[in-house]
C-alpha positions as CSV (number, residue, x, y, z in Angstrom):
1,M,232.5,139.3,246.0
2,K,235.8,137.2,246.6
3,S,234.2,134.2,247.5
4,P,232.3,131.4,245.3
5,I,228.6,132.3,245.3
6,E,228.1,128.9,247.0
7,D,230.0,130.4,250.2
8,V,227.9,133.4,250.6
9,R,225.3,133.3,253.7
10,I,222.3,135.5,254.7
11,G,223.6,138.5,256.4
12,D,227.0,138.5,254.6
13,E,228.2,142.2,253.4
14,I,228.9,142.0,249.7
15,L,229.7,144.7,247.2
16,A,227.0,146.0,245.0
17,T,227.0,148.3,242.4
18,D,224.7,150.9,240.6
19,P,226.4,150.7,237.2
20,K,224.4,153.7,235.9
21,T,225.9,156.2,238.5
22,G,229.1,154.1,239.0
23,K,228.5,154.0,242.9
24,T,229.4,151.1,244.8
25,V,228.5,150.4,248.2
26,V,228.5,147.2,250.9
27,K,225.0,145.7,251.1
28,K,223.6,142.9,253.0
29,V,222.6,139.4,251.4
30,T,219.0,139.0,252.2
31,A,218.6,135.7,250.8
32,E,220.3,132.7,249.2
33,I,218.6,130.6,246.4
34,K,219.6,127.2,245.2
35,G,218.0,125.3,242.2
36,E,218.8,121.9,241.0
37,G,217.5,119.8,237.9
38,I,218.0,120.6,234.2
39,K,219.4,124.0,233.5
40,D,220.1,126.0,230.4
41,L,223.7,127.3,231.4
42,V,225.9,129.5,229.6
43,T,229.5,129.3,229.9
44,I,231.3,133.1,229.4
45,T,234.8,133.2,228.5
46,L,236.8,136.6,229.2
47,N,240.0,137.9,228.2
48,V,241.5,139.3,231.5
49,A,245.0,140.9,230.7
50,G,245.7,138.5,228.3
51,R,244.2,135.3,230.6
52,K,241.3,133.3,229.6
53,V,238.9,133.1,232.6
54,Q,235.3,131.7,232.7
55,V,232.0,132.2,234.4
56,T,229.0,129.8,234.3
57,A,225.6,131.2,234.7
58,T,221.9,130.0,233.9
59,A,220.8,131.7,230.7
60,G,218.4,134.1,232.2
61,H,220.7,135.7,234.6
62,P,221.6,139.2,233.7
63,F,224.8,140.8,233.3
64,W,225.7,144.7,232.9
65,V,227.3,145.3,229.4
66,P,228.9,148.9,229.5
67,G,228.7,149.0,225.8
68,L,224.9,148.9,225.6
69,A,224.4,150.4,229.0
70,E,222.0,147.7,230.0
71,W,221.5,144.3,231.3
72,I,221.7,141.4,229.2
73,D,220.6,137.9,229.9
74,A,223.7,135.7,229.9
75,G,221.8,133.5,227.0
76,D,221.9,136.8,224.8
77,L,225.3,137.8,225.3
78,V,227.8,137.6,222.3
79,P,231.7,137.7,221.9
80,G,233.0,141.2,221.5
81,Q,230.8,142.4,224.2
82,T,232.4,143.4,227.5
83,L,231.1,143.1,231.1
84,R,231.9,145.4,234.2
85,T,234.5,144.5,236.8
86,E,234.5,145.3,240.3
87,A,237.1,147.9,239.4
88,G,234.8,149.2,236.9
89,K,236.9,148.2,233.9
90,P,235.5,146.3,231.0
91,V,236.5,142.9,230.1
92,R,235.8,141.3,226.8
93,I,233.9,138.3,226.1
94,T,235.9,136.0,223.6
95,D,233.7,132.8,223.4
96,I,230.0,131.7,224.7
97,D,229.2,128.1,225.1
98,R,225.6,127.0,226.0
99,S,224.4,123.8,227.2
100,A,221.6,122.1,228.9
101,R,222.4,119.9,231.9
102,S,221.6,118.6,235.3
103,A,223.3,121.2,237.7
104,T,223.1,122.9,241.1
105,V,222.9,126.5,240.6
106,H,223.1,129.4,243.1
107,N,221.8,132.8,243.4
108,L,221.4,135.8,245.9
109,T,219.2,138.5,246.6
110,V,220.9,141.7,248.0
111,A,219.4,144.7,249.6
112,D,218.5,147.8,247.9
113,L,220.6,147.7,244.8
114,H,220.0,144.4,243.9
115,T,223.4,143.8,242.2
116,Y,226.3,141.8,243.2
117,Y,229.6,140.4,241.5
118,V,230.3,136.8,240.3
119,L,233.8,135.5,240.2
120,A,235.3,134.8,236.6
121,G,238.2,132.9,237.7
122,A,239.5,135.5,240.3
123,T,238.0,138.8,238.6
124,P,234.4,139.8,239.9
125,V,231.9,140.7,237.3
126,L,228.6,142.6,237.7
127,V,225.2,140.6,237.7
128,H,221.9,141.6,238.8
129,N,219.5,139.4,241.1
130,S,216.3,140.6,239.4
131,N,216.3,137.0,238.3
132,G,216.2,136.0,241.6
133,K,214.8,132.3,241.5
134,G,213.1,132.4,245.0
135,C,209.1,133.1,245.7
136,G,207.3,133.9,248.9
137,P,208.9,132.1,251.9
138,S,212.6,132.7,250.2
139,G,212.4,136.1,250.5
140,S,213.5,137.1,247.2
141,G,210.6,139.1,246.4
142,I,209.0,137.3,243.5
143,S,205.4,136.1,243.3
144,A,203.8,134.0,240.7
145,R,200.4,134.3,238.9
146,H,199.0,132.5,235.7
147,E,197.9,134.4,232.6
148,N,196.7,133.6,229.2
149,A,199.4,132.8,226.8
150,G,197.7,135.5,224.3
151,D,198.4,138.3,226.8
152,L,202.1,137.9,226.8
153,G,202.2,140.7,224.2
154,Q,201.3,143.5,226.8
155,Y,204.8,143.0,228.3
156,A,207.7,145.6,227.4
157,D,211.0,144.1,226.3
158,G,213.5,144.7,229.0
159,Q,216.6,144.4,226.6
160,S,217.0,145.4,222.9
161,T,219.0,142.6,221.7
162,R,218.5,138.9,221.2
163,D,221.2,136.2,220.5
164,P,220.3,134.1,217.5
165,A,221.8,130.9,218.7
166,S,219.6,131.2,221.9
167,Q,216.5,131.8,219.9
168,W,217.2,128.8,217.5
169,Y,217.5,126.6,220.7
170,H,214.0,127.5,221.7
171,E,212.7,127.0,218.1
172,E,213.8,123.4,218.2
173,L,211.6,122.7,221.7
174,S,208.4,120.8,221.1
175,N,205.3,122.8,222.3
176,D,205.2,120.7,225.8
177,E,209.1,121.4,226.2
178,L,208.7,125.1,225.8
179,L,205.8,125.5,228.0
180,D,207.3,123.3,230.8
181,G,210.4,125.5,230.6
182,I,207.9,128.0,231.7
183,N,205.5,126.7,233.9
184,N,207.7,124.4,235.8
185,A,211.0,126.3,236.0
186,D,212.5,127.6,239.4
187,E,210.9,130.7,240.5
188,G,212.3,133.6,238.0
189,D,213.7,131.1,235.5
190,G,210.8,130.9,233.1
191,I,209.2,134.6,232.2
192,L,210.1,137.1,234.7
193,V,208.3,140.5,234.8
194,S,208.9,143.7,236.8
195,R,205.8,145.6,238.4
196,D,205.8,148.0,235.9
197,G,205.4,145.2,233.0
198,T,208.7,145.0,231.6
199,I,210.3,141.6,230.8
200,L,213.3,140.9,233.3
201,G,213.9,137.3,231.8
202,G,212.5,135.0,229.4
203,H,212.8,137.1,226.3
204,H,213.3,134.1,224.1
205,R,210.5,132.2,225.7
206,K,208.1,134.9,225.2
207,D,209.2,135.7,221.6
208,E,208.7,131.7,221.0
209,I,205.2,131.6,222.4
210,L,203.8,134.5,220.7
211,R,205.4,133.0,217.3
212,R,203.7,130.0,218.0
213,I,200.3,131.5,218.8
214,K,200.4,133.8,215.6
215,D,200.9,130.6,213.5
216,G,198.4,128.5,215.2
217,R,200.6,125.9,217.0
218,I,199.6,127.2,220.6
219,D,196.4,128.4,221.8
220,P,196.4,131.9,223.0
221,D,194.0,130.8,226.0
222,T,196.7,128.4,227.2
223,Q,197.8,129.1,230.9
224,I,201.3,130.1,231.6
225,R,203.0,131.3,234.6
226,I,204.2,134.5,235.0
227,D,207.0,135.4,238.0
228,V,206.6,138.9,239.1
229,Y,209.5,140.6,240.6
230,D,208.3,142.9,243.4
231,G,211.7,144.7,244.2
232,D,213.0,148.1,242.8
């Protein structure tokens, strides 16, 4: 995608890639998603041919990490890892900066493959729209339900790594702040799971909820919102 994400519209055709096969095809944008308010943001600095470029994403947005061959939430990325460019080449992360601030954020839903490229400077890097942040009428394929917090342990982790700095951030939240970041988040920004019960976003929130249930700080019967991604 050569245009800034905020300039992309429904019906536009953009490149989408299946990173496991390496196949890149043209797919249509089926939904635009816009979120406003206090966001957990991650600014990723990359080294592209000796140049420093940056891209900022919400902490829960997944990027493809070739070295791990899996999608990793932006909040769990660490310097030294690489991202995939539109040309299929790896570009190395040199720095990560996290912040919580008021911002307007954008996302897309892309037909079939559910991947697209965002610009780091002029370099497109591959992301997934599984954290699509849009429910029902927006057409993003995310529905919400409420469950007991104690049932979070039934879900399988969708990624094998955690970033300690991001985990520390969630440990410092009060119970009300932690729960508010799940129950009142934009759709897909809290805890997002697939239809088969795999967590796609919100790993740190899930870990921290279960930790507080174990040590008695949160009642396991506390109601939390679970967003379910209905796509492939």
